[in-house]
KOLRO-690139 format. One line per 8 residues: number of its first residue (from 1); for each residue x, y, z of N, C-alpha, C. Coordinates in steps of 0.001 Angstrom, whole numbers, m for minus. Example, Ala and Ser with C-alpha at 12.3 -4.5 7.8 and 13.67 -1.06 7.14 Angstrom:
2
1) 13190 m5690 7800 12300 m4500 7800 13200 m3300 7800  12850 m2250 7080 13670 m1060 7140 12900 30 7870
***
This chain:
389
1) 103480 133533 104323 102318 132500 105045 103238 132429 106737  102158 132585 107789 103007 132072 108923 103263 130259 108793  104297 130866 109755 105165 129572 109941 105730 129738 111119  104735 128839 112188 105105 128723 113493 105547 127878 114087  106292 126877 112977 107291 126075 113167 108935 126872 112483  108879 127799 112285 109765 128152 111356 110522 126998 110646  109690 126434 109930 110243 125185 108741 111375 125964 107976  111005 127249 107681 112481 127593 106931 113594 128010 107267
9) 113471 127801 108602 114786 127835 109535 115657 126221 109174  114910 125280 109184 115543 123793 108854 115891 123783 107753  116354 124782 106632 116162 124857 105329 118234 125130 105276  119224 124764 104790 120555 125635 104569 120545 127152 104143  120636 128230 104491 121135 129122 103963 120628 129411 102349  121508 128282 101474 122136 128300 100066 120838 128373 99897  119834 127294 100102 118546 126553 99898 117247 127583 100132  117581 128626 101412 116674 129735 101455 116476 130927 100136
17) 118679 131372 99698 118769 132137 98797 118252 131505 97308  118089 130204 97070 117693 130046 96086 116166 129789 96078  115467 129421 96812 114072 129705 96815 113669 131137 96156  114053 131904 96814 113893 133653 96414 114094 134446 95109  115493 133001 94783 115480 134100 93247 114852 132939 92285  114413 131699 92801 113318 130993 91598 112081 131468 91739  112180 131582 93160 110014 132813 93088 110396 133936 92139  111131 134104 92152 111715 135951 91675 110972 135282 89838
25) 112181 134294 89842 112506 134057 88007 111012 133519 87544  110216 132513 88359 108625 132137 87812 107740 132999 88121  108354 134266 89007 107309 135403 88994 107045 136044 87969  108140 136139 87405 108110 137014 86035 108333 136139 84874  108784 135193 84985 109091 134339 83405 107847 133630 83420  107180 132909 84184 105976 131662 83826 104681 132208 84507  104709 132837 85673 103606 133047 85656 101921 133633 84869  102999 134778 83987 101938 135766 83574 101240 134633 82455
33) 102037 133824 82121 101544 132879 80860 101145 131380 81142  101309 130631 82295 100579 129823 82602 99343 129725 82524  98339 130219 82632 96963 130001 82633 96849 129688 81217  97217 130340 80105 96674 130457 78743 97479 128930 78704  98782 128757 78919 98988 127122 78383 98425 126004 79069  97684 126389 80151 96797 125273 80533 95453 125276 79784  94702 126413 79514 94004 126663 78763 93801 126182 77175  94763 126590 77056 95018 125997 74877 95423 125030 75401
41) 96734 123856 76190 97010 123043 76263 98459 123254 75781  98914 124288 75336 100326 124441 74757 101380 124951 75542  101764 123928 76013 103149 123947 77106 104343 125472 76989  104712 125833 77738 105538 126879 77730 106501 126276 76974  107222 127281 76710 108578 127174 75624 110026 126755 76668  109886 125684 76355 110785 125050 77282 112111 125071 76955  112625 125149 75451 113417 125315 74860 114149 126580 75616  113758 127698 75647 113356 128826 76024 114062 128871 77430
49) 113062 128238 78547 112776 129024 79481 114155 128263 80537  114006 126853 79638 115286 125559 80363 116659 126491 80466  117447 126853 79676 118546 127841 80016 118353 128810 81038  117126 129405 81143 117523 130632 82466 117065 129198 83502  116744 128411 83790 116905 127655 84846 117459 126976 85219  118447 126303 84398 120196 126043 84334 121108 127157 84966  120601 128427 84420 121866 129579 85136 121302 129831 86472  120671 129312 86791 119735 129428 88561 120156 128156 88911
57) 120409 127233 88597 121223 125748 89431 120016 125353 89526  118504 125112 88728 117394 124244 89085 117543 122641 88629  117909 123056 87858 117755 121718 86707 119195 120471 87656  119080 119571 88252 120127 118517 88493 120551 119003 89732  119828 119814 91029 120702 120422 92297 121588 119514 92871  121032 118485 92758 121990 117748 93496 122931 117055 92816  123387 117082 91952 124350 116362 90985 125367 117307 91183  126559 116280 92448 128315 117185 92348 128823 118113 90873
65) 129389 118972 91283 129688 120217 90602 130663 119482 89751  131553 118226 90293 132964 117962 89720 132073 116440 88617  130427 116568 88563 130419 115493 87583 129127 116591 86077  129320 117344 86606 128732 118479 86038 126907 119186 85951  127044 118892 87745 125856 119377 87821 125900 120789 88339  125016 121274 89269 125016 123015 89652 125789 122604 91440  126162 121491 91773 126748 121043 93364 125898 121586 94130  124621 121483 94339 124072 122148 95206 123372 120179 96091
73) 122332 120571 96515 121641 119074 97915 120692 118948 97713  119879 118196 98546 118356 117816 98037 117792 119059 98760  117776 119837 99780 117080 120483 100279 117403 121508 99273  117736 122180 98041 117707 123114 97199 117004 122627 95900  116940 120654 95921 116230 120255 94885 114956 120275 94750  114533 119942 96567 113156 120399 96920 112287 121528 96503  113418 122458 97024 112105 123608 97030 112003 124312 95358  113541 124142 94530 112810 124150 93488 111441 123787 93026
81) 111468 122160 93237 110202 121506 92850 108996 122173 93467  108827 123044 94930 108063 123295 95698 107833 124538 95387  108887 125392 94744 108560 126637 94033 108057 126636 92346  108297 125416 91636 107916 125136 90634 105931 125009 90828  105875 123958 91568 104772 123602 91671 103528 124420 92139  104134 125495 93160 102995 126762 93355 102833 126992 92218  103330 127103 91077 102128 127884 89817 101484 126239 88813  102300 125988 88548 101478 124535 87942 102602 123101 88265
89) 101769 122361 88709 102507 120538 88236 103269 120448 87134  102631 120793 86270 103302 120880 84743 104933 121156 85072  105146 122215 85538 106859 122664 85802 107039 121765 86737  106820 121539 87336 107572 121094 88198 108004 118957 87725  107111 118792 87503 107370 117521 86154 108933 117851 85584  108443 118884 84674 109905 118720 83810 111005 119197 84757  110917 119330 85609 112483 119561 86877 113010 117905 87561  111961 117598 87626 112064 116290 88271 112517 115107 87089
97) 111262 115590 85881 112028 114743 84729 113484 114748 84762  114020 115657 84107 115701 116445 83786 116160 115517 85271  115957 116479 86087 116678 116309 87068 117002 114573 87747  115544 114006 87836 115599 112779 88657 115667 111194 88348  114782 111595 86749 114604 110430 85657 115529 110583 85033  116709 111673 84288 117466 112126 82963 118844 112140 83771  118959 112734 84423 120181 113046 85056 120944 112555 86474  119590 111676 87246 120310 110886 87890 120727 109327 87163
105) 119734 108884 86392 120477 107435 86032 121888 107880 85095  122101 108631 84603 122641 109316 83406 124256 109376 84933  124848 109840 85607 124909 109897 87227 125575 109014 87717  124531 107867 87710 124613 106553 88700 124978 105274 88094  124108 105633 86965 124664 104318 86080 125108 104275 85044  125356 105857 84269 125845 105681 82609 127493 105789 82615  128145 105454 81435 129434 105683 81282 129921 107110 81721  131182 106583 81869 132112 108585 82011 131647 108861 80500
113) 131795 108146 79362 131700 109205 78336 129470 110355 78586  129304 108589 78805 127812 109287 78452 127866 110410 79893  128368 110671 80878 128294 111624 82148 129250 113080 81165  129943 112835 80785 130347 114103 80331 130101 114927 79054  129150 113780 78257 128588 114667 77222 127430 115104 77835  126563 114382 78608 124815 114627 78935 125103 115800 80204  125630 115514 81037 125441 115814 82601 125751 117556 82367  126511 117681 81600 127002 118933 81604 125872 120167 81155
121) 125765 119527 79828 124132 120405 78925 122734 120047 79820  122656 119406 79983 121505 118992 81087 121477 120407 82162  122400 120052 83003 122261 121324 83955 122142 122833 83496  122805 122737 82200 122828 124148 82009 121147 124614 81158  120556 123242 80685 119245 123802 79706 119214 123247 78916  120720 123538 78128 121014 123518 77045 120352 121846 75552  120255 121143 76621 119498 119693 76104 118720 119123 77294  117082 118072 76880 116341 118053 77682 116257 116734 77511
129) 116021 115952 78184 115515 114400 78317 114386 113832 78366  114233 112519 78176 112948 112081 78761 113537 110620 78917  112119 109847 80342 112501 108853 80748 111321 108030 80316  111790 106395 79793 110345 105558 78883 110462 104303 79922  109478 104557 80944 109140 103329 81411 108163 102983 81360  106829 103800 81866 105808 103432 81725 105144 102864 80468  104097 101702 80140 103640 101695 79424 102404 101232 78867  101081 101059 77416 100105 101076 77521 99557 99797 78546
137) 100401 98739 78384 100006 97442 79518 101067 97366 80162  101534 98491 81135 103045 97760 82397 102624 99941 82927  101646 99394 83738 101942 101377 84686 102262 100910 85757  101924 100351 86930 101995 100136 88471 102946 98986 88305  103040 97993 87255 103565 96631 87691 104805 96992 86076  105227 97557 86555 106461 97286 85574 107387 96122 84758  107360 95629 85807 107854 94382 85799 107593 93528 84231  106080 93776 84255 105398 93349 82980 105686 94070 81809
145) 106506 94641 81557 106570 95403 80081 106878 94575 79551  106518 95362 77979 106551 94385 76794 108053 94593 75865  108609 95826 76135 109671 96887 75497 110664 95465 75403  111427 95227 74380 112701 94051 74398 113592 95292 73909  114921 94313 74371 116320 94965 73808 117250 93603 73526  116915 93650 71721 117856 92285 71892 119392 92756 71028  119954 91795 71797 121538 92072 71231 121972 91761 69922  122767 92379 69541 123205 92233 67954 124659 92697 68152
153) 125069 92247 66584 127030 93014 66567 126546 94584 66505  127942 94991 68100 127802 95876 67434 126773 97015 68726  126421 96132 68677 124519 97579 69343 123387 96253 69872  122689 97587 69951 121254 96864 70322 119890 96363 69940  118994 96194 69164 118169 96661 68965 116792 96453 69424  115812 98193 69589 114896 98226 70823 113482 97520 70078  112386 97137 70745 110749 97060 69640 110502 97188 71469  109078 98127 71002 107894 98342 71940 107680 99801 72447
161) 107294 99856 73229 105909 101441 72981 106688 101550 74646  106162 103242 74904 106103 103605 76229 104973 105217 75745  104189 105148 76690 103515 105728 76697 103215 106434 78341  102684 108038 78665 102506 108530 79267 103989 108899 79317  104456 109627 78440 106293 110107 78668 106334 111851 78714  106975 112181 80113 106461 113785 79986 107860 114571 79010  107681 115308 78667 108674 115834 77388 109154 114779 76330  107984 113824 75606 108444 113121 74986 108498 113884 73665
169) 108210 114710 73259 107782 115317 71968 108851 116274 71640  109624 116963 72997 110689 117822 72646 111761 117500 73054  111798 116286 73770 113269 115691 74308 114471 114912 73361  115705 115578 73658 116742 115229 72671 117025 113847 72608  116957 113299 73837 117306 111624 73735 116378 111068 74981  115989 110004 74970 115009 109024 75380 116084 108302 76838  115705 107719 77976 116437 107030 78805 115030 105782 78444  115538 104747 77565 114355 103381 77725 114263 101853 78335
177) 113719 101924 79242 114157 100646 79449 113413 99633 79083  114375 98468 78650 113696 97424 78409 114781 95903 78679  113835 94664 78363 113900 93537 78854 115267 93557 78213  116364 92603 78169 117484 91672 77848 117128 90327 78496  118029 89439 77518 118066 88304 78375 119046 88764 79410  119604 89208 79800 120542 89953 81042 118962 90538 82094  118200 90793 81826 117413 91224 82350 117420 93000 82313  116309 93262 83093 116211 94424 82929 117026 96146 82520
185) 117903 96216 81257 118845 97341 81208 118163 98349 81021  119152 100144 80766 118975 101161 80736 119309 101697 79106  118860 102144 78279 119557 102638 76641 119112 104138 76954  120425 104697 76526 120012 105926 75850 119918 106238 74437  118809 107015 73750 118147 106437 72273 117668 108324 72199  118751 109180 71331 118431 110223 70580 117853 110498 69567  116814 111200 69955 115853 111555 68344 116380 111887 67164  115485 111312 66276 116765 111255 65379 116950 109456 64623
193) 117059 108690 65666 117536 107395 65665 116543 106431 64478  116938 105929 63504 116027 105492 63293 115096 104233 63400  113889 104286 63325 112960 103279 63767 112452 103599 65575  113140 104955 65883 112570 105528 66985 111618 106849 66861  110126 106740 67530 109875 108104 66698 108882 108614 68181  108498 109653 68780 107622 110202 69134 106214 110501 69041  105091 110890 70022 103848 111248 69333 103438 112311 70500  102052 112700 70704 102062 113752 71428 100768 113704 71841
201) 100438 113287 73226 98875 112835 73865 98249 114394 74002  97070 114652 73262 96077 115692 73570 95265 115484 74148  94046 116434 74092 93096 116821 74918 92982 115497 76300  94034 116239 77370 94121 116269 78712 93332 116903 79707  93078 116516 80757 91864 116682 81581 92757 117722 82546  94219 116817 82376 94950 117486 83807 96571 117639 82814  97354 118446 83533 98885 118654 83101 98707 119016 81242  97890 119942 81702 97449 120522 80080 98682 121346 79451
209) 99413 122024 80731 100514 122603 80338 101998 121859 80106  101529 120882 79813 102623 120055 80055 102803 118657 79050  103726 118836 77984 104488 118011 76940 104078 117063 77789  103353 115612 77021 103366 114286 77633 103100 113727 75988  103432 112780 75998 103059 112029 74468 103843 110639 75127  104682 109752 73481 104516 108621 74009 105876 108293 72842  106731 107370 72940 107645 106809 72336 107566 105507 71642  108196 105802 70696 107674 104282 69419 109458 103471 69020
217) 108966 102543 69772 110162 101968 68964 110021 101060 67801  110580 101184 66715 110402 100118 65639 111421 99499 65445  112056 98141 65984 113601 97602 65565 114971 98914 65297  114231 99690 66624 115435 100737 66413 117050 100511 66872  117859 100577 66670 119519 100280 66735 119943 101430 67314  120852 100733 67985 121761 101843 68697 122667 100908 69750  124171 101595 69337 125368 101057 68960 125718 100698 70815  126642 100098 71104 126586 99200 72699 126787 100649 73590
225) 127562 101487 72772 127307 102775 73950 126772 103791 74511  125180 102947 73921 124460 103692 74247 123663 103214 75467  123760 102143 75809 123818 101495 77221 124041 102172 78586  123172 101930 79357 123745 102512 80586 124160 101176 81445  125618 101331 81074 126264 100029 81424 126397 99546 83289  125904 99960 84200 125408 99823 85274 124125 99765 85792  123379 99744 84699 122069 99419 85271 121780 97817 85007  121131 97519 85751 120603 96008 85908 119432 96124 86790
233) 118754 94913 86210 117169 95075 86897 116164 95763 87288  115177 95767 87423 114014 96847 87881 114220 97057 88699  115338 97220 89659 115628 98350 91022 116303 99297 90430  116898 98828 89516 117353 100580 88416 116588 101235 88085  115583 101307 87286 114430 102041 86959 114422 102805 88295  113910 101640 88917 112955 102405 90388 114166 103340 91326  114863 102958 91693 115533 103864 92130 115887 105237 91257  115618 105401 90574 115357 107023 89741 113751 107373 90460
241) 112938 106368 90013 111694 107121 90551 111461 107498 92274  112889 106841 92825 112580 107770 94349 113080 108966 94196  114169 109234 93732 114490 110602 93894 113151 111324 92679  112501 111350 91767 111148 111603 91551 110389 112369 92395  110090 110514 93374 109106 111215 94222 109057 111709 95701  110577 111898 95707 111150 113508 96662 110937 114137 96487  111070 115059 95211 110696 115665 94501 109394 116525 94299  108137 115015 94257 106844 115064 94313 106354 115494 95399
249) 107228 115071 96560 106620 115505 97967 106989 116763 98077  108069 117312 97643 108022 118459 97786 106967 119640 96937  107130 119324 95601 106245 119617 95076 104841 120075 95261  104466 119239 95621 103131 118400 96420 102892 119621 97515  103528 120217 97765 103739 120948 99146 103089 122838 98334  103801 122961 97409 103604 123862 96863 102520 124427 96046  101618 123185 95578 100686 123622 94928 99617 123628 96427  99531 123127 97169 99056 123133 98793 98819 124253 99000
257) 100157 124865 98885 100296 126238 99973 99638 126877 98319  99785 127428 97567 99214 128227 96139 97459 128021 96643  97195 127253 96795 95388 126892 97007 95184 127067 98392  96262 127388 99242 95336 127802 100624 95014 129239 101088  96512 129620 100183 96618 131489 100095 95594 131810 99377  94999 130933 97907 94150 131441 96998 92904 131589 98375  92821 130706 99008 91205 130644 99881 91567 131820 101047  92410 131706 101761 93007 132479 102311 92716 134581 102253
265) 93194 134771 101420 93144 135818 100710 91334 136171 100102  90876 135080 99500 89426 135476 99264 88775 135630 100086  88833 134958 101472 88179 134195 102535 88047 135741 103187  89725 136562 103489 89180 138015 103985 88727 138659 103267  88712 138518 102317 88026 140073 101200 86486 139514 100895  86202 138378 100590 84300 138103 99959 83761 138560 101369  83074 139149 101029 81827 139744 102132 80383 138755 101701  79959 138187 103032 78429 137373 102941 77684 137601 103760
273) 76493 138036 104385 75574 138489 105062 76538 139810 106464  77527 140130 105445 77711 141909 105953 78897 140847 106786  79662 140504 106555 80883 140203 107129 81963 139367 106324  83173 139452 106092 83816 138622 105481 83774 137324 105527  83655 136452 104348 83486 134779 104714 84434 134170 106147  85855 134887 106250 87223 134382 106912 86039 134541 108514  85342 135394 108672 84835 135668 109523 84452 134753 110141  83733 133918 110033 82843 131870 110238 83360 131259 110690
281) 82907 130733 112000 83801 130091 112332 84349 127837 111473  83196 128387 110401 83285 127092 109466 84546 126974 108702  84564 128647 108149 85262 129006 107230 86745 128429 108024  87139 129522 109055 88272 129117 109873 88995 127458 110225  87880 126867 110596 88440 125367 110981 89111 124770 109339  88317 124703 108133 88638 124620 107132 90294 125325 106635  90642 126535 107222 91222 127224 106903 92830 126597 107860  92340 126683 109177 93049 125921 109927 93629 124370 109721
289) 92731 123523 108538 93259 121938 108733 93873 122267 107698  94181 122731 106419 94567 122785 105144 96235 123376 106067  96338 124687 107008 97635 124771 107633 98123 123977 108137  97309 123577 109036 98209 121770 109655 98644 121044 108939  98083 120954 108045 98669 119431 107032 99563 120595 106480  99860 121729 105926 101174 121988 105071 102342 121975 106259  102178 122642 107276 102840 122801 108290 103362 121174 108577  102751 120047 108914 103381 119036 108953 104025 118705 107694
297) 103764 118701 106728 103738 118219 105473 105516 119177 105536  105754 120352 105505 107167 120662 105483 107862 120714 106420  107793 120208 107835 108476 119029 108641 108909 118090 108011  107977 117077 107216 108134 115921 107310 109524 116062 105995  108883 116825 104753 109940 117095 103861 111192 117258 104185  111516 118264 105035 112548 118632 105601 113041 118112 106498  112775 117256 107388 113703 115559 107488 113923 114540 106620  113384 114426 105589 113556 113569 104322 114695 114402 103700
305) 114709 115487 103339 115909 115705 102963 117581 116014 103314  117205 115994 104272 118675 115508 104906 119047 113916 104859  117593 113133 105934 118070 111805 105150 118901 111473 103850  118283 111837 102676 118494 111820 101542 120008 112543 101072  120202 113623 101597 121844 114030 101753 122570 113509 102212  122564 112173 103234 123033 111675 104435 123005 110287 103444  122373 109659 102537 122433 108884 101887 121433 107591 103088  121056 108158 103894 120413 107240 104566 118500 106918 104235
313) 118040 108051 103629 116513 107617 103358 116516 106522 102466  115692 105255 102825 114846 104052 102031 114193 104820 101371  113684 103838 100272 112719 104500 99681 111302 104375 100307  110867 103319 101369 109930 103948 101745 109800 104884 102381  110434 105740 102898 110661 106736 103446 110112 107457 102269  110828 107830 101765 110191 108722 100270 108561 108033 99630  108322 107494 99395 106987 106957 99199 105421 107475 100504  106576 107068 101188 105665 107540 102889 105075 108949 102760
321) 106206 110260 102334 106761 111731 101963 105537 112018 100383  105896 111244 99664 105144 111165 98721 103390 111187 99101  102848 110140 99677 102032 109957 99705 101367 110814 100396  101790 111026 101445 101487 111963 102272 100880 113546 102207  102276 113659 101310 101753 115310 100542 101012 115524 99358  101159 114704 98412 99816 114772 98088 98447 114155 97842  98511 113130 99012 96507 113745 99159 96720 114641 100100  97320 115592 100695 97269 116748 101411 96569 117912 100220
329) 97715 118119 99207 97425 118955 98147 96487 118694 97480  95791 117521 97433 94613 117379 96351 93652 117334 97411  93639 117316 98948 92395 117649 100082 92355 119291 100514  93939 119914 99594 93948 121663 99944 93226 121784 98924  93521 121526 97149 92582 122047 96278 91687 121586 96276  90562 120628 97058 89480 120593 96912 88350 121235 97672  89591 121513 98747 89170 122627 100279 88843 123996 99890  90391 124384 99187 90178 125949 98964 88758 125676 97470
337) 88952 125518 96200 87894 124999 95558 86644 125646 95996  85958 124843 97301 84732 125192 98058 84661 126109 98489  85860 126697 99191 85574 127669 99668 85811 129476 98797  86012 128618 97182 85703 129810 96264 84673 129980 96031  83370 129359 96487 82314 129274 95445 82235 128901 94624  81145 129670 93734 81215 129358 92160 82332 130212 91423  83308 130630 92042 84555 131183 91498 85611 130063 91403  85377 129172 92645 85724 127986 92427 86493 127636 91313
345) 85385 127128 90121 85477 126876 89491 86257 127655 88099  86304 128788 88168 86624 129574 87287 88367 129442 87288  88962 129265 85896 90581 129210 85776 91109 130274 85859  90757 131610 86470 91564 133117 86907 92282 132592 87890  90861 131484 88813 91816 131615 89967 92623 129850 90106  93547 129671 90626 94307 128532 90746 94224 127300 91400  92758 127225 91920 93055 125800 93374 92074 125071 91766  90737 125029 91100 90704 124401 89842 91865 123737 88874
353) 92789 124598 88702 93153 123527 87701 94442 123239 88960  94865 123589 89755 95767 122467 90398 94699 121130 91169  93542 121400 91328 93400 120198 91683 93167 118975 90459  92967 119534 89357 93004 118885 88018 94255 118177 87901  95454 118931 88002 96906 118367 87960 97258 117581 88885  96510 117718 90028 97460 116878 91204 96182 115035 91269  95310 115035 90503 95186 113878 90036 95689 113195 88931  96523 113544 88674 98051 113081 87694 98776 112846 88745
361) 99495 113881 89457 100429 113325 90367 99746 112261 91629  98669 112224 91714 98241 111405 93070 98056 109848 92433  98147 109730 90761 98430 108877 89834 99670 108325 89576  100362 109320 88857 101676 108842 88391 102973 108937 89509  104141 108194 89009 105152 108261 90189 104724 106957 91141  103684 105814 91130 103479 104422 92140 101960 105909 92359  100517 105078 92194 99601 105390 92586 99685 105397 94260  98678 106291 94722 98384 106165 96046 98359 104857 96617
369) 97880 103731 96053 97217 102602 96731 98823 101427 96690  99562 102329 95599 101175 101671 95600 101789 101764 96663  102081 103473 96830 102644 103332 98432 102428 102501 99431  101182 103177 99437 100071 102372 100543 100659 100533 100894  101133 100007 99784 101516 98543 99727 102767 98571 100228  103763 99510 99202 104736 99812 99593 104854 99994 101573  104493 100775 102259 104358 100619 103683 103902 99539 104182  102687 99033 103563 101968 97943 104333 103357 96607 104174
377) 104168 96479 102973 105096 95300 103203 106116 95646 104466  106915 96916 104452 107845 97417 105481 107045 97358 106687  106006 97317 107083 105116 97163 108345 105429 95523 108718  104811 94944 107930 104311 93677 107820 105247 92122 107324  105806 92994 106511 107073 91576 106035 106442 91044 105140  105230 91015 104469 104602 90427 103994 103818 91371 102581  104482 91074 101376 103888 91919 99828 102824 91334 99404  101868 92197 99385 100666 92080 98898 100643 93005 97634
385) 101600 92991 96937 100859 93948 95418 100871 92631 94192  100818 91265 94584 100112 90353 92891 99292 89304 93979  98523 89177 93742 97856 87624 93517 97570 86600 92868  97462 85281 92642 97280 84617 91505 96155 84539 90681  95852 84304 89940 93888 84366 89810 93370 83206 89874
***
């Protein structure tokens, strides 16, 4: 893809090398089957793919090597998400969940024993985790969660339900957030725990190649060792979401690029009225609009990655990138589908699949409206998230 601002040169050499390896792997191992996975709503075999991802350093890229991670950086994490979402949002979702919503909270808030046990195996793709925050009645307002954890002798008893959980039915364990007498805390609950069940959500119009389900807790007992010791209050899970939103900001660019490239190639090949449709002014304007947006998005996340690496990125900066780049991907998917005409609704072309997936991405990890309010509060100093009825 044309790179007028040489955005690739803003990345460390290690990230550029990683991008090449990841793209080569995904094109060979995933692309041939992703359409069938989406069409039949049968996710790829992540048990088989995850160890291969781990071998490339695709899982938890920013976790230091001494803590069991690949020892990469935030640019590495970003390019992995970007390349994954070029194929399908469900693949980037898996990577972001494992990296940002499972490995990150264990790394930042877990005990030394939890780190030693889980981080190396997660990084290698030998274990899979999921993140339980969203509930049937608590989406944008996680503070209203109904899941409770009650302290008992030598442990905790949890009761509640989590919904729309990526990797729910295949995860070895879940990080579940629950209200306690001390506030919201995180718990690591392993599959097989009595009172802990999962279910799968099917008949989805979006993220069809992704495993999505529910976590059901009916007086599930976990020992004291299951508590994420340093978790405290709502800011703890929200900090994990900041990590995931960073991955989404990069991933959305991958979807936008794939849609743009499909439209560009089609426009140069497709002839109407005796000429390629790319020769018409209206078509060129649409291609240029997509290209400009993608270029701006790349500059945005390249700067954000540096701030993240230096520990200087605010959650508001991440919200801005997530909001801007997901809206861009949504627009590129729509324009690309339009340029392909009737073929735009055929699943053999990527735009319609990206269009459906991006509707989920536009909603989860904070809706577009929620990110608008986050930025609005940063600008005015006035929170507008809740009003008295």
